[in-house]
C-alpha positions as CSV (number, residue, x, y, z in Angstrom):
1,M,8.4,-9.7,20.3
2,A,11.5,-10.2,18.3
3,R,11.6,-9.1,14.7
4,R,14.2,-9.7,12.1
5,A,14.8,-8.8,8.4
6,K,13.6,-11.5,6.0
7,G,16.4,-10.9,3.6
8,S,14.3,-11.5,0.5
9,W,13.1,-8.5,-1.6
10,R,11.6,-10.7,-4.3
11,P,7.9,-10.2,-3.2
12,F,8.4,-6.5,-3.0
13,I,10.1,-6.3,-6.4
14,Q,7.3,-8.4,-7.9
15,A,4.7,-5.9,-6.5
16,L,6.7,-2.8,-7.6
17,P,5.4,-2.7,-11.2
18,I,1.8,-2.6,-9.8
19,L,2.7,0.4,-7.6
20,I,4.5,2.2,-10.4
21,V,1.6,1.7,-12.8
22,G,-0.8,3.0,-10.1
23,Y,1.4,6.1,-9.5
24,V,2.0,6.8,-13.2
25,S,-1.7,6.3,-14.0
26,T,-2.7,8.7,-11.3
27,I,-0.2,11.3,-12.6
28,L,-1.4,10.9,-16.2
29,I,-5.1,10.9,-15.5
30,C,-4.7,14.1,-13.3
31,A,-2.5,15.7,-16.0
32,A,-5.1,15.0,-18.7
33,L,-8.0,16.3,-16.5
34,F,-6.0,19.4,-15.5
35,A,-5.1,20.2,-19.1
36,T,-8.7,19.8,-20.1
37,F,-10.2,21.9,-17.4
38,E,-7.5,24.6,-17.6
39,G,-7.2,24.7,-21.4
40,K,-3.4,24.0,-21.2
41,P,-1.3,21.6,-23.3
42,V,-0.9,18.1,-22.0
43,D,2.8,18.5,-21.4
44,V,2.0,21.4,-19.1
45,G,-0.5,19.2,-17.4
46,I,2.0,16.4,-16.9
47,W,4.5,18.9,-15.5
48,W,1.9,20.3,-13.1
49,S,0.8,16.8,-12.1
50,F,4.3,15.7,-11.2
51,V,5.2,18.9,-9.3
52,T,1.9,18.8,-7.4
53,A,2.2,15.1,-6.6
54,M,5.6,15.6,-5.1
55,T,4.3,18.5,-3.1
56,I,6.8,20.9,-4.6
57,G,4.3,23.3,-6.1
58,Y,6.6,25.8,-7.9
59,G,3.6,28.1,-8.6
60,D,4.4,28.5,-12.3
61,V,1.3,26.5,-13.2
62,F,-1.7,26.3,-11.0
63,P,-5.5,25.7,-11.4
64,V,-7.9,28.6,-11.7
65,T,-11.1,26.7,-12.7
66,M,-13.2,24.8,-10.3
67,G,-12.6,21.5,-12.2
68,G,-8.8,22.1,-12.1
69,K,-9.0,22.8,-8.4
70,I,-10.9,19.7,-7.7
71,V,-8.3,17.6,-9.6
72,A,-5.6,19.4,-7.7
73,V,-7.2,18.5,-4.3
74,A,-7.7,14.9,-5.4
75,L,-4.0,14.6,-6.5
76,M,-2.7,16.4,-3.4
77,H,-4.6,13.8,-1.2
78,A,-4.1,10.7,-3.3
79,V,-0.3,10.7,-3.4
80,P,0.6,11.3,0.3
81,L,-2.5,9.6,1.8
82,F,-2.7,6.5,-0.4
83,L,0.1,5.9,-2.8
84,V,3.1,6.7,-0.5
85,P,1.7,4.7,2.5
86,L,0.9,1.8,0.2
87,L,4.5,1.7,-1.0
88,T,5.8,2.1,2.5
89,A,3.5,-0.7,3.9
90,K,4.5,-3.0,1.0
91,M,8.2,-2.5,1.8
92,A,7.7,-2.9,5.5
93,A,5.6,-6.0,5.2
94,K,8.4,-7.7,3.1
95,M,11.2,-6.6,5.4
96,I,9.8,-7.5,8.8
97,V,8.7,-10.9,10.0
98,D,7.5,-11.9,13.4
99,S,9.9,-14.6,14.6
100,D,7.5,-15.5,17.4
101,A,4.7,-16.5,14.9
102,F,3.9,-20.2,14.7
103,T,4.9,-22.0,11.5
104,H,2.4,-24.2,9.7
105,A,4.1,-27.4,11.1
106,E,3.9,-26.0,14.7
107,Q,0.2,-25.1,14.2
108,E,-0.5,-28.7,13.0
109,E,1.3,-30.1,16.0
110,I,-0.7,-27.9,18.4
111,K,-4.0,-29.0,16.8
112,L,-3.0,-32.7,17.2
113,A,-2.1,-32.1,20.9
114,L,-5.4,-30.4,21.5
115,A,-7.2,-33.2,19.9
116,R,-5.4,-35.7,22.2
117,I,-6.3,-33.6,25.2
118,E,-9.9,-33.4,24.2
119,A,-10.1,-37.1,23.7
120,I,-8.6,-37.7,27.2
121,L,-11.0,-35.3,28.7
122,A,-13.9,-36.9,26.9
123,R,-13.0,-40.3,28.5
124,D,-12.5,-38.9,32.0
125,P,-15.4,-40.1,34.2
126,R,-14.8,-37.3,36.8
127,Q,-16.3,-34.8,34.3
128,D,-19.8,-33.5,35.0
């Protein structure tokens, strides 16, 4: 099965804002929740959220409350298990095409050929 690069990044670039909004929204929501649960300023929550999302975890800021720990676990799972694979899949889908796949015109041609074959078989008196 041969595969080749499409050459057009336009669909990926058009989807990129949605992915960025999803990532930034996740960061900001987790930052606000962390700051609320931990009683920290929002800027500290944003710092913690970015550091945690990138799996760096400097250890300078960390959750101590149950709510903060739940937010941390959610963020630590959301980014590597959902957001990064979504971005990777979107890029791969736009870069790779199956050159063996039938085009629309080829599919229509196959349908017409099958219809002709079915018509011939329907007229054949040798059929039971």
